[in-house]
Every structure is written in structure tokens, then in C-alpha cells.
PDB file with SEQRES, HELIX, SHEET and CRYST1 records, atoms N, CA, C and O in Angstrom:
SEQRES   1 A   80  CYS THR PRO ALA VAL GLN PRO TRP THR THR ALA ALA VAL          
SEQRES   2 A   80  LYS PRO THR TRP HIS THR GLY ASP ALA GLN HIS VAL ALA          
SEQRES   3 A   80  PRO LEU ASN ALA ALA PRO ALA GLY ARG GLU ARG LEU GLU          
SEQRES   4 A   80  LEU ALA ILE ALA TYR LEU ASP LEU GLY ASP VAL ASP THR          
SEQRES   5 A   80  ALA ARG ASP LEU LEU ASN GLU VAL ALA ALA GLY GLY ASP          
SEQRES   6 A   80  ALA ALA ALA ARG ASN GLU ALA THR GLN LEU LEU ARG GLU          
SEQRES   7 A   80  ILE GLY                                                      
HELIX    1 AA1 ALA A   22  HIS A   24  5                                   3    
HELIX    2 AA2 ARG A   35  LEU A   47  1                                  13    
HELIX    3 AA3 VAL A   50  GLY A   63  1                                  14    
HELIX    4 AA4 ALA A   66  ILE A   79  1                                  14    
CRYST1    1.000    1.000    1.000  90.00  90.00  90.00 P 1           1          
ATOM      1  N   CYS A   1       5.479 -27.243 -29.709  1.00  0.00           N  
ATOM      2  CA  CYS A   1       5.004 -28.127 -28.663  1.00  0.00           C  
ATOM      3  C   CYS A   1       3.567 -27.742 -28.317  1.00  0.00           C  
ATOM      4  O   CYS A   1       3.299 -26.582 -28.004  1.00  0.00           O  
ATOM      5  N   THR A   2       2.669 -28.671 -28.367  1.00  0.00           N  
ATOM      6  CA  THR A   2       1.263 -28.440 -28.065  1.00  0.00           C  
ATOM      7  C   THR A   2       0.985 -28.840 -26.618  1.00  0.00           C  
ATOM      8  O   THR A   2       1.452 -29.881 -26.156  1.00  0.00           O  
ATOM      9  N   PRO A   3       0.207 -27.990 -25.889  1.00  0.00           N  
ATOM     10  CA  PRO A   3      -0.100 -28.358 -24.504  1.00  0.00           C  
ATOM     11  C   PRO A   3      -0.969 -29.607 -24.448  1.00  0.00           C  
ATOM     12  O   PRO A   3      -1.817 -29.827 -25.314  1.00  0.00           O  
ATOM     13  N   ALA A   4      -0.754 -30.403 -23.440  1.00  0.00           N  
ATOM     14  CA  ALA A   4      -1.543 -31.621 -23.265  1.00  0.00           C  
ATOM     15  C   ALA A   4      -2.968 -31.248 -22.884  1.00  0.00           C  
ATOM     16  O   ALA A   4      -3.192 -30.363 -22.059  1.00  0.00           O  
ATOM     17  N   VAL A   5      -3.913 -31.923 -23.486  1.00  0.00           N  
ATOM     18  CA  VAL A   5      -5.326 -31.676 -23.209  1.00  0.00           C  
ATOM     19  C   VAL A   5      -5.802 -32.726 -22.213  1.00  0.00           C  
ATOM     20  O   VAL A   5      -5.613 -33.926 -22.413  1.00  0.00           O  
ATOM     21  N   GLN A   6      -6.423 -32.251 -21.135  1.00  0.00           N  
ATOM     22  CA  GLN A   6      -6.949 -33.167 -20.133  1.00  0.00           C  
ATOM     23  C   GLN A   6      -8.279 -33.730 -20.621  1.00  0.00           C  
ATOM     24  O   GLN A   6      -9.150 -32.966 -21.037  1.00  0.00           O  
ATOM     25  N   PRO A   7      -8.452 -35.037 -20.581  1.00  0.00           N  
ATOM     26  CA  PRO A   7      -9.738 -35.606 -21.002  1.00  0.00           C  
ATOM     27  C   PRO A   7     -10.832 -35.254 -19.990  1.00  0.00           C  
ATOM     28  O   PRO A   7     -10.563 -35.113 -18.797  1.00  0.00           O  
ATOM     29  N   TRP A   8     -12.056 -35.116 -20.476  1.00  0.00           N  
ATOM     30  CA  TRP A   8     -13.194 -34.844 -19.594  1.00  0.00           C  
ATOM     31  C   TRP A   8     -13.470 -36.070 -18.756  1.00  0.00           C  
ATOM     32  O   TRP A   8     -13.246 -37.203 -19.181  1.00  0.00           O  
ATOM     33  N   THR A   9     -13.952 -35.827 -17.578  1.00  0.00           N  
ATOM     34  CA  THR A   9     -14.263 -36.931 -16.684  1.00  0.00           C  
ATOM     35  C   THR A   9     -15.672 -36.750 -16.128  1.00  0.00           C  
ATOM     36  O   THR A   9     -16.161 -35.627 -16.007  1.00  0.00           O  
ATOM     37  N   THR A  10     -16.301 -37.835 -15.799  1.00  0.00           N  
ATOM     38  CA  THR A  10     -17.633 -37.761 -15.190  1.00  0.00           C  
ATOM     39  C   THR A  10     -17.550 -37.941 -13.679  1.00  0.00           C  
ATOM     40  O   THR A  10     -18.574 -38.021 -13.001  1.00  0.00           O  
ATOM     41  N   ALA A  11     -16.347 -38.002 -13.162  1.00  0.00           N  
ATOM     42  CA  ALA A  11     -16.171 -38.156 -11.714  1.00  0.00           C  
ATOM     43  C   ALA A  11     -16.704 -36.926 -10.991  1.00  0.00           C  
ATOM     44  O   ALA A  11     -16.583 -35.803 -11.480  1.00  0.00           O  
ATOM     45  N   ALA A  12     -17.288 -37.148  -9.833  1.00  0.00           N  
ATOM     46  CA  ALA A  12     -17.832 -36.038  -9.044  1.00  0.00           C  
ATOM     47  C   ALA A  12     -16.696 -35.142  -8.575  1.00  0.00           C  
ATOM     48  O   ALA A  12     -15.686 -35.611  -8.052  1.00  0.00           O  
ATOM     49  N   VAL A  13     -16.878 -33.875  -8.768  1.00  0.00           N  
ATOM     50  CA  VAL A  13     -15.888 -32.896  -8.348  1.00  0.00           C  
ATOM     51  C   VAL A  13     -16.551 -31.986  -7.332  1.00  0.00           C  
ATOM     52  O   VAL A  13     -17.591 -31.389  -7.607  1.00  0.00           O  
ATOM     53  N   LYS A  14     -15.945 -31.882  -6.158  1.00  0.00           N  
ATOM     54  CA  LYS A  14     -16.495 -31.020  -5.119  1.00  0.00           C  
ATOM     55  C   LYS A  14     -16.107 -29.574  -5.424  1.00  0.00           C  
ATOM     56  O   LYS A  14     -14.929 -29.282  -5.627  1.00  0.00           O  
ATOM     57  N   PRO A  15     -17.087 -28.665  -5.458  1.00  0.00           N  
ATOM     58  CA  PRO A  15     -16.754 -27.264  -5.739  1.00  0.00           C  
ATOM     59  C   PRO A  15     -15.839 -26.698  -4.655  1.00  0.00           C  
ATOM     60  O   PRO A  15     -15.957 -27.040  -3.479  1.00  0.00           O  
ATOM     61  N   THR A  16     -14.942 -25.841  -5.070  1.00  0.00           N  
ATOM     62  CA  THR A  16     -14.001 -25.264  -4.115  1.00  0.00           C  
ATOM     63  C   THR A  16     -14.625 -24.140  -3.300  1.00  0.00           C  
ATOM     64  O   THR A  16     -14.091 -23.787  -2.249  1.00  0.00           O  
ATOM     65  N   TRP A  17     -15.729 -23.570  -3.747  1.00  0.00           N  
ATOM     66  CA  TRP A  17     -16.360 -22.451  -3.060  1.00  0.00           C  
ATOM     67  C   TRP A  17     -17.309 -22.899  -1.968  1.00  0.00           C  
ATOM     68  O   TRP A  17     -17.787 -22.066  -1.198  1.00  0.00           O  
ATOM     69  N   HIS A  18     -17.595 -24.176  -1.874  1.00  0.00           N  
ATOM     70  CA  HIS A  18     -18.575 -24.668  -0.911  1.00  0.00           C  
ATOM     71  C   HIS A  18     -17.860 -25.423   0.199  1.00  0.00           C  
ATOM     72  O   HIS A  18     -17.178 -26.416  -0.056  1.00  0.00           O  
ATOM     73  N   THR A  19     -18.014 -24.958   1.412  1.00  0.00           N  
ATOM     74  CA  THR A  19     -17.375 -25.635   2.534  1.00  0.00           C  
ATOM     75  C   THR A  19     -18.289 -26.657   3.172  1.00  0.00           C  
ATOM     76  O   THR A  19     -17.836 -27.482   3.965  1.00  0.00           O  
ATOM     77  N   GLY A  20     -19.579 -26.618   2.838  1.00  0.00           N  
ATOM     78  CA  GLY A  20     -20.524 -27.557   3.413  1.00  0.00           C  
ATOM     79  C   GLY A  20     -21.032 -27.159   4.780  1.00  0.00           C  
ATOM     80  O   GLY A  20     -21.827 -27.888   5.374  1.00  0.00           O  
ATOM     81  N   ASP A  21     -20.598 -26.030   5.292  1.00  0.00           N  
ATOM     82  CA  ASP A  21     -21.007 -25.578   6.620  1.00  0.00           C  
ATOM     83  C   ASP A  21     -22.067 -24.499   6.475  1.00  0.00           C  
ATOM     84  O   ASP A  21     -21.757 -23.308   6.515  1.00  0.00           O  
ATOM     85  N   ALA A  22     -23.309 -24.910   6.307  1.00  0.00           N  
ATOM     86  CA  ALA A  22     -24.404 -23.969   6.052  1.00  0.00           C  
ATOM     87  C   ALA A  22     -24.787 -23.157   7.283  1.00  0.00           C  
ATOM     88  O   ALA A  22     -25.519 -22.176   7.155  1.00  0.00           O  
ATOM     89  N   GLN A  23     -24.322 -23.527   8.458  1.00  0.00           N  
ATOM     90  CA  GLN A  23     -24.683 -22.790   9.666  1.00  0.00           C  
ATOM     91  C   GLN A  23     -24.061 -21.406   9.704  1.00  0.00           C  
ATOM     92  O   GLN A  23     -24.563 -20.528  10.406  1.00  0.00           O  
ATOM     93  N   HIS A  24     -22.995 -21.192   8.973  1.00  0.00           N  
ATOM     94  CA  HIS A  24     -22.296 -19.918   9.009  1.00  0.00           C  
ATOM     95  C   HIS A  24     -22.622 -19.029   7.821  1.00  0.00           C  
ATOM     96  O   HIS A  24     -21.950 -18.021   7.600  1.00  0.00           O  
ATOM     97  N   VAL A  25     -23.636 -19.386   7.060  1.00  0.00           N  
ATOM     98  CA  VAL A  25     -24.019 -18.591   5.899  1.00  0.00           C  
ATOM     99  C   VAL A  25     -24.895 -17.437   6.372  1.00  0.00           C  
ATOM    100  O   VAL A  25     -25.905 -17.649   7.044  1.00  0.00           O  
ATOM    101  N   ALA A  26     -24.507 -16.231   6.021  1.00  0.00           N  
ATOM    102  CA  ALA A  26     -25.280 -15.047   6.410  1.00  0.00           C  
ATOM    103  C   ALA A  26     -26.566 -14.986   5.591  1.00  0.00           C  
ATOM    104  O   ALA A  26     -26.577 -15.406   4.434  1.00  0.00           O  
ATOM    105  N   PRO A  27     -27.643 -14.474   6.170  1.00  0.00           N  
ATOM    106  CA  PRO A  27     -28.884 -14.344   5.400  1.00  0.00           C  
ATOM    107  C   PRO A  27     -28.686 -13.368   4.250  1.00  0.00           C  
ATOM    108  O   PRO A  27     -27.963 -12.380   4.373  1.00  0.00           O  
ATOM    109  N   LEU A  28     -29.339 -13.659   3.135  1.00  0.00           N  
ATOM    110  CA  LEU A  28     -29.227 -12.780   1.977  1.00  0.00           C  
ATOM    111  C   LEU A  28     -29.901 -11.448   2.231  1.00  0.00           C  
ATOM    112  O   LEU A  28     -29.458 -10.411   1.738  1.00  0.00           O  
ATOM    113  N   ASN A  29     -30.970 -11.482   3.001  1.00  0.00           N  
ATOM    114  CA  ASN A  29     -31.703 -10.255   3.276  1.00  0.00           C  
ATOM    115  C   ASN A  29     -31.653 -10.013   4.774  1.00  0.00           C  
ATOM    116  O   ASN A  29     -32.337 -10.684   5.546  1.00  0.00           O  
ATOM    117  N   ALA A  30     -30.848  -9.063   5.172  1.00  0.00           N  
ATOM    118  CA  ALA A  30     -30.675  -8.814   6.598  1.00  0.00           C  
ATOM    119  C   ALA A  30     -31.516  -7.635   7.084  1.00  0.00           C  
ATOM    120  O   ALA A  30     -31.181  -7.020   8.097  1.00  0.00           O  
ATOM    121  N   ALA A  31     -32.591  -7.313   6.387  1.00  0.00           N  
ATOM    122  CA  ALA A  31     -33.462  -6.213   6.798  1.00  0.00           C  
ATOM    123  C   ALA A  31     -34.154  -6.580   8.110  1.00  0.00           C  
ATOM    124  O   ALA A  31     -34.467  -7.748   8.338  1.00  0.00           O  
ATOM    125  N   PRO A  32     -34.393  -5.599   8.967  1.00  0.00           N  
ATOM    126  CA  PRO A  32     -35.084  -5.875  10.226  1.00  0.00           C  
ATOM    127  C   PRO A  32     -36.466  -6.482   9.983  1.00  0.00           C  
ATOM    128  O   PRO A  32     -37.120  -6.199   8.979  1.00  0.00           O  
ATOM    129  N   ALA A  33     -36.889  -7.314  10.915  1.00  0.00           N  
ATOM    130  CA  ALA A  33     -38.189  -7.967  10.799  1.00  0.00           C  
ATOM    131  C   ALA A  33     -39.300  -6.940  10.677  1.00  0.00           C  
ATOM    132  O   ALA A  33     -39.385  -6.013  11.482  1.00  0.00           O  
ATOM    133  N   GLY A  34     -40.133  -7.100   9.693  1.00  0.00           N  
ATOM    134  CA  GLY A  34     -41.260  -6.199   9.501  1.00  0.00           C  
ATOM    135  C   GLY A  34     -40.998  -5.078   8.519  1.00  0.00           C  
ATOM    136  O   GLY A  34     -41.944  -4.472   8.015  1.00  0.00           O  
ATOM    137  N   ARG A  35     -39.745  -4.785   8.235  1.00  0.00           N  
ATOM    138  CA  ARG A  35     -39.409  -3.655   7.363  1.00  0.00           C  
ATOM    139  C   ARG A  35     -39.945  -3.869   5.943  1.00  0.00           C  
ATOM    140  O   ARG A  35     -40.485  -2.940   5.342  1.00  0.00           O  
ATOM    141  N   GLU A  36     -39.799  -5.092   5.398  1.00  0.00           N  
ATOM    142  CA  GLU A  36     -40.288  -5.339   4.040  1.00  0.00           C  
ATOM    143  C   GLU A  36     -41.802  -5.195   3.971  1.00  0.00           C  
ATOM    144  O   GLU A  36     -42.336  -4.599   3.036  1.00  0.00           O  
ATOM    145  N   ARG A  37     -42.488  -5.746   4.971  1.00  0.00           N  
ATOM    146  CA  ARG A  37     -43.953  -5.646   4.990  1.00  0.00           C  
ATOM    147  C   ARG A  37     -44.386  -4.195   5.109  1.00  0.00           C  
ATOM    148  O   ARG A  37     -45.372  -3.787   4.497  1.00  0.00           O  
ATOM    149  N   LEU A  38     -43.660  -3.422   5.888  1.00  0.00           N  
ATOM    150  CA  LEU A  38     -43.966  -2.004   6.049  1.00  0.00           C  
ATOM    151  C   LEU A  38     -43.797  -1.277   4.715  1.00  0.00           C  
ATOM    152  O   LEU A  38     -44.654  -0.483   4.327  1.00  0.00           O  
ATOM    153  N   GLU A  39     -42.706  -1.543   4.021  1.00  0.00           N  
ATOM    154  CA  GLU A  39     -42.478  -0.914   2.719  1.00  0.00           C  
ATOM    155  C   GLU A  39     -43.529  -1.348   1.706  1.00  0.00           C  
ATOM    156  O   GLU A  39     -43.965  -0.550   0.877  1.00  0.00           O  
ATOM    157  N   LEU A  40     -43.936  -2.616   1.774  1.00  0.00           N  
ATOM    158  CA  LEU A  40     -44.983  -3.104   0.884  1.00  0.00           C  
ATOM    159  C   LEU A  40     -46.310  -2.411   1.193  1.00  0.00           C  
ATOM    160  O   LEU A  40     -47.051  -2.054   0.278  1.00  0.00           O  
ATOM    161  N   ALA A  41     -46.609  -2.223   2.464  1.00  0.00           N  
ATOM    162  CA  ALA A  41     -47.837  -1.521   2.856  1.00  0.00           C  
ATOM    163  C   ALA A  41     -47.828  -0.091   2.330  1.00  0.00           C  
ATOM    164  O   ALA A  41     -48.851   0.400   1.853  1.00  0.00           O  
ATOM    165  N   ILE A  42     -46.693   0.575   2.413  1.00  0.00           N  
ATOM    166  CA  ILE A  42     -46.587   1.946   1.901  1.00  0.00           C  
ATOM    167  C   ILE A  42     -46.802   1.964   0.393  1.00  0.00           C  
ATOM    168  O   ILE A  42     -47.433   2.878  -0.137  1.00  0.00           O  
ATOM    169  N   ALA A  43     -46.277   0.956  -0.298  1.00  0.00           N  
ATOM    170  CA  ALA A  43     -46.492   0.867  -1.751  1.00  0.00           C  
ATOM    171  C   ALA A  43     -47.979   0.694  -2.059  1.00  0.00           C  
ATOM    172  O   ALA A  43     -48.497   1.313  -2.989  1.00  0.00           O  
ATOM    173  N   TYR A  44     -48.665  -0.145  -1.284  1.00  0.00           N  
ATOM    174  CA  TYR A  44     -50.107  -0.319  -1.487  1.00  0.00           C  
ATOM    175  C   TYR A  44     -50.861   0.982  -1.208  1.00  0.00           C  
ATOM    176  O   TYR A  44     -51.827   1.299  -1.902  1.00  0.00           O  
ATOM    177  N   LEU A  45     -50.428   1.724  -0.211  1.00  0.00           N  
ATOM    178  CA  LEU A  45     -51.058   3.024   0.050  1.00  0.00           C  
ATOM    179  C   LEU A  45     -50.867   3.955  -1.144  1.00  0.00           C  
ATOM    180  O   LEU A  45     -51.793   4.660  -1.546  1.00  0.00           O  
ATOM    181  N   ASP A  46     -49.657   3.952  -1.709  1.00  0.00           N  
ATOM    182  CA  ASP A  46     -49.392   4.779  -2.890  1.00  0.00           C  
ATOM    183  C   ASP A  46     -50.280   4.386  -4.063  1.00  0.00           C  
ATOM    184  O   ASP A  46     -50.647   5.230  -4.882  1.00  0.00           O  
ATOM    185  N   LEU A  47     -50.625   3.098  -4.142  1.00  0.00           N  
ATOM    186  CA  LEU A  47     -51.494   2.614  -5.221  1.00  0.00           C  
ATOM    187  C   LEU A  47     -52.975   2.822  -4.914  1.00  0.00           C  
ATOM    188  O   LEU A  47     -53.830   2.607  -5.773  1.00  0.00           O  
ATOM    189  N   GLY A  48     -53.270   3.240  -3.690  1.00  0.00           N  
ATOM    190  CA  GLY A  48     -54.655   3.479  -3.306  1.00  0.00           C  
ATOM    191  C   GLY A  48     -55.360   2.271  -2.719  1.00  0.00           C  
ATOM    192  O   GLY A  48     -56.568   2.323  -2.490  1.00  0.00           O  
ATOM    193  N   ASP A  49     -54.644   1.187  -2.470  1.00  0.00           N  
ATOM    194  CA  ASP A  49     -55.239  -0.026  -1.902  1.00  0.00           C  
ATOM    195  C   ASP A  49     -55.089   0.010  -0.378  1.00  0.00           C  
ATOM    196  O   ASP A  49     -54.189  -0.609   0.190  1.00  0.00           O  
ATOM    197  N   VAL A  50     -55.985   0.746   0.260  1.00  0.00           N  
ATOM    198  CA  VAL A  50     -55.902   0.970   1.701  1.00  0.00           C  
ATOM    199  C   VAL A  50     -56.171  -0.314   2.486  1.00  0.00           C  
ATOM    200  O   VAL A  50     -55.550  -0.537   3.525  1.00  0.00           O  
ATOM    201  N   ASP A  51     -57.079  -1.156   2.012  1.00  0.00           N  
ATOM    202  CA  ASP A  51     -57.416  -2.380   2.750  1.00  0.00           C  
ATOM    203  C   ASP A  51     -56.222  -3.331   2.860  1.00  0.00           C  
ATOM    204  O   ASP A  51     -55.936  -3.851   3.939  1.00  0.00           O  
ATOM    205  N   THR A  52     -55.531  -3.554   1.746  1.00  0.00           N  
ATOM    206  CA  THR A  52     -54.357  -4.430   1.773  1.00  0.00           C  
ATOM    207  C   THR A  52     -53.259  -3.808   2.619  1.00  0.00           C  
ATOM    208  O   THR A  52     -52.592  -4.505   3.383  1.00  0.00           O  
ATOM    209  N   ALA A  53     -53.067  -2.500   2.486  1.00  0.00           N  
ATOM    210  CA  ALA A  53     -52.065  -1.799   3.291  1.00  0.00           C  
ATOM    211  C   ALA A  53     -52.388  -1.939   4.770  1.00  0.00           C  
ATOM    212  O   ALA A  53     -51.491  -2.178   5.578  1.00  0.00           O  
ATOM    213  N   ARG A  54     -53.646  -1.794   5.132  1.00  0.00           N  
ATOM    214  CA  ARG A  54     -54.058  -1.908   6.537  1.00  0.00           C  
ATOM    215  C   ARG A  54     -53.753  -3.309   7.077  1.00  0.00           C  
ATOM    216  O   ARG A  54     -53.257  -3.451   8.194  1.00  0.00           O  
ATOM    217  N   ASP A  55     -54.051  -4.340   6.280  1.00  0.00           N  
ATOM    218  CA  ASP A  55     -53.756  -5.713   6.710  1.00  0.00           C  
ATOM    219  C   ASP A  55     -52.261  -5.895   6.976  1.00  0.00           C  
ATOM    220  O   ASP A  55     -51.870  -6.471   7.992  1.00  0.00           O  
ATOM    221  N   LEU A  56     -51.433  -5.402   6.059  1.00  0.00           N  
ATOM    222  CA  LEU A  56     -49.988  -5.512   6.226  1.00  0.00           C  
ATOM    223  C   LEU A  56     -49.506  -4.716   7.435  1.00  0.00           C  
ATOM    224  O   LEU A  56     -48.662  -5.189   8.197  1.00  0.00           O  
ATOM    225  N   LEU A  57     -50.035  -3.523   7.608  1.00  0.00           N  
ATOM    226  CA  LEU A  57     -49.637  -2.688   8.743  1.00  0.00           C  
ATOM    227  C   LEU A  57     -50.028  -3.340  10.066  1.00  0.00           C  
ATOM    228  O   LEU A  57     -49.283  -3.257  11.042  1.00  0.00           O  
ATOM    229  N   ASN A  58     -51.183  -3.983  10.102  1.00  0.00           N  
ATOM    230  CA  ASN A  58     -51.593  -4.700  11.316  1.00  0.00           C  
ATOM    231  C   ASN A  58     -50.633  -5.843  11.629  1.00  0.00           C  
ATOM    232  O   ASN A  58     -50.312  -6.084  12.793  1.00  0.00           O  
ATOM    233  N   GLU A  59     -50.168  -6.555  10.586  1.00  0.00           N  
ATOM    234  CA  GLU A  59     -49.187  -7.624  10.789  1.00  0.00           C  
ATOM    235  C   GLU A  59     -47.898  -7.070  11.383  1.00  0.00           C  
ATOM    236  O   GLU A  59     -47.341  -7.634  12.325  1.00  0.00           O  
ATOM    237  N   VAL A  60     -47.430  -5.955  10.818  1.00  0.00           N  
ATOM    238  CA  VAL A  60     -46.183  -5.354  11.304  1.00  0.00           C  
ATOM    239  C   VAL A  60     -46.354  -4.849  12.731  1.00  0.00           C  
ATOM    240  O   VAL A  60     -45.471  -5.035  13.567  1.00  0.00           O  
ATOM    241  N   ALA A  61     -47.484  -4.212  13.010  1.00  0.00           N  
ATOM    242  CA  ALA A  61     -47.737  -3.681  14.349  1.00  0.00           C  
ATOM    243  C   ALA A  61     -47.787  -4.802  15.385  1.00  0.00           C  
ATOM    244  O   ALA A  61     -47.470  -4.585  16.554  1.00  0.00           O  
ATOM    245  N   ALA A  62     -48.184  -5.991  14.959  1.00  0.00           N  
ATOM    246  CA  ALA A  62     -48.292  -7.120  15.882  1.00  0.00           C  
ATOM    247  C   ALA A  62     -46.975  -7.867  16.079  1.00  0.00           C  
ATOM    248  O   ALA A  62     -46.801  -8.551  17.087  1.00  0.00           O  
ATOM    249  N   GLY A  63     -46.038  -7.745  15.124  1.00  0.00           N  
ATOM    250  CA  GLY A  63     -44.860  -8.585  15.283  1.00  0.00           C  
ATOM    251  C   GLY A  63     -43.581  -8.129  14.630  1.00  0.00           C  
ATOM    252  O   GLY A  63     -42.650  -8.928  14.531  1.00  0.00           O  
ATOM    253  N   GLY A  64     -43.475  -6.912  14.185  1.00  0.00           N  
ATOM    254  CA  GLY A  64     -42.229  -6.445  13.576  1.00  0.00           C  
ATOM    255  C   GLY A  64     -41.240  -5.974  14.623  1.00  0.00           C  
ATOM    256  O   GLY A  64     -41.493  -6.075  15.823  1.00  0.00           O  
ATOM    257  N   ASP A  65     -40.110  -5.458  14.161  1.00  0.00           N  
ATOM    258  CA  ASP A  65     -39.159  -4.877  15.106  1.00  0.00           C  
ATOM    259  C   ASP A  65     -39.747  -3.575  15.646  1.00  0.00           C  
ATOM    260  O   ASP A  65     -40.730  -3.069  15.105  1.00  0.00           O  
ATOM    261  N   ALA A  66     -39.160  -3.035  16.695  1.00  0.00           N  
ATOM    262  CA  ALA A  66     -39.734  -1.880  17.397  1.00  0.00           C  
ATOM    263  C   ALA A  66     -39.943  -0.677  16.483  1.00  0.00           C  
ATOM    264  O   ALA A  66     -41.000  -0.048  16.530  1.00  0.00           O  
ATOM    265  N   ALA A  67     -38.964  -0.347  15.658  1.00  0.00           N  
ATOM    266  CA  ALA A  67     -39.090   0.814  14.772  1.00  0.00           C  
ATOM    267  C   ALA A  67     -40.204   0.604  13.755  1.00  0.00           C  
ATOM    268  O   ALA A  67     -40.982   1.519  13.483  1.00  0.00           O  
ATOM    269  N   ALA A  68     -40.284  -0.603  13.192  1.00  0.00           N  
ATOM    270  CA  ALA A  68     -41.333  -0.904  12.215  1.00  0.00           C  
ATOM    271  C   ALA A  68     -42.703  -0.883  12.880  1.00  0.00           C  
ATOM    272  O   ALA A  68     -43.669  -0.396  12.292  1.00  0.00           O  
ATOM    273  N   ARG A  69     -42.799  -1.413  14.110  1.00  0.00           N  
ATOM    274  CA  ARG A  69     -44.084  -1.389  14.831  1.00  0.00           C  
ATOM    275  C   ARG A  69     -44.553   0.038  15.054  1.00  0.00           C  
ATOM    276  O   ARG A  69     -45.726   0.351  14.851  1.00  0.00           O  
ATOM    277  N   ASN A  70     -43.637   0.903  15.471  1.00  0.00           N  
ATOM    278  CA  ASN A  70     -44.006   2.305  15.710  1.00  0.00           C  
ATOM    279  C   ASN A  70     -44.483   2.978  14.430  1.00  0.00           C  
ATOM    280  O   ASN A  70     -45.490   3.687  14.435  1.00  0.00           O  
ATOM    281  N   GLU A  71     -43.762   2.758  13.338  1.00  0.00           N  
ATOM    282  CA  GLU A  71     -44.154   3.380  12.070  1.00  0.00           C  
ATOM    283  C   GLU A  71     -45.481   2.818  11.568  1.00  0.00           C  
ATOM    284  O   GLU A  71     -46.314   3.559  11.047  1.00  0.00           O  
ATOM    285  N   ALA A  72     -45.677   1.508  11.725  1.00  0.00           N  
ATOM    286  CA  ALA A  72     -46.933   0.889  11.300  1.00  0.00           C  
ATOM    287  C   ALA A  72     -48.100   1.440  12.110  1.00  0.00           C  
ATOM    288  O   ALA A  72     -49.161   1.732  11.557  1.00  0.00           O  
ATOM    289  N   THR A  73     -47.907   1.582  13.414  1.00  0.00           N  
ATOM    290  CA  THR A  73     -48.958   2.126  14.277  1.00  0.00           C  
ATOM    291  C   THR A  73     -49.310   3.546  13.864  1.00  0.00           C  
ATOM    292  O   THR A  73     -50.485   3.910  13.816  1.00  0.00           O  
ATOM    293  N   GLN A  74     -48.297   4.347  13.568  1.00  0.00           N  
ATOM    294  CA  GLN A  74     -48.524   5.727  13.128  1.00  0.00           C  
ATOM    295  C   GLN A  74     -49.307   5.757  11.812  1.00  0.00           C  
ATOM    296  O   GLN A  74     -50.249   6.537  11.666  1.00  0.00           O  
ATOM    297  N   LEU A  75     -48.919   4.914  10.861  1.00  0.00           N  
ATOM    298  CA  LEU A  75     -49.623   4.877   9.577  1.00  0.00           C  
ATOM    299  C   LEU A  75     -51.062   4.391   9.752  1.00  0.00           C  
ATOM    300  O   LEU A  75     -51.970   4.888   9.085  1.00  0.00           O  
ATOM    301  N   LEU A  76     -51.273   3.428  10.638  1.00  0.00           N  
ATOM    302  CA  LEU A  76     -52.638   2.960  10.894  1.00  0.00           C  
ATOM    303  C   LEU A  76     -53.502   4.088  11.449  1.00  0.00           C  
ATOM    304  O   LEU A  76     -54.674   4.208  11.092  1.00  0.00           O  
ATOM    305  N   ARG A  77     -52.929   4.911  12.318  1.00  0.00           N  
ATOM    306  CA  ARG A  77     -53.679   6.068  12.838  1.00  0.00           C  
ATOM    307  C   ARG A  77     -54.027   7.034  11.707  1.00  0.00           C  
ATOM    308  O   ARG A  77     -55.135   7.568  11.652  1.00  0.00           O  
ATOM    309  N   GLU A  78     -53.069   7.252  10.809  1.00  0.00           N  
ATOM    310  CA  GLU A  78     -53.279   8.210   9.722  1.00  0.00           C  
ATOM    311  C   GLU A  78     -54.341   7.752   8.728  1.00  0.00           C  
ATOM    312  O   GLU A  78     -55.108   8.571   8.221  1.00  0.00           O  
ATOM    313  N   ILE A  79     -54.395   6.437   8.441  1.00  0.00           N  
ATOM    314  CA  ILE A  79     -55.370   5.977   7.448  1.00  0.00           C  
ATOM    315  C   ILE A  79     -56.719   5.646   8.073  1.00  0.00           C  
ATOM    316  O   ILE A  79     -57.708   5.439   7.369  1.00  0.00           O  
ATOM    317  N   GLY A  80     -56.749   5.598   9.404  1.00  0.00           N  
ATOM    318  CA  GLY A  80     -58.018   5.382  10.096  1.00  0.00           C  
ATOM    319  C   GLY A  80     -58.438   4.000  10.218  1.00  0.00           C  
ATOM    320  O   GLY A  80     -59.494   3.724  10.786  1.00  0.00           O  
TER     321      GLY A  80                                                      
END                                                                             
């Protein structure tokens, strides 16, 4: 006995994994505000690009989360 083969269809099929309620989707990156920019600034410092690092640190100092602002301010003092 051979199993019956279902013919392919072009009818729209709604995926079972999608509920359509995008309001409850968690952000993919839940890092605190400013943390990525701070890490990027540190990477630029490691590469020797102080000007770009300073620009990023100023952005974080002006609007990141409290911990990132404090660290950015400290790094700005250190690089002058």
C-alpha cells in the first residue's frame, strides 16, 4: 500500500509560528541604551582612532543609560 500524496497547492497558507501580534515581540537586542556605542568607541580607541571614539563617547554621555554615561564621561576625561 502506497501512502497518498497530497497535491501541491498555491493557496495562501498562514504560518503557524506567526500570531500577527507584533506588539508583544521582544527586541532582538536588549542591551541598555548607549552600551553598543560605548563598546564601539572603545574599539575605535583600540584602533587608535581617538576622534571617532570621542564623537561616540560624547553621544553616549549626552543620552545613554546612567552606567554608560558614567563610563563615557570617564573615558572622555582619560583621552582628553
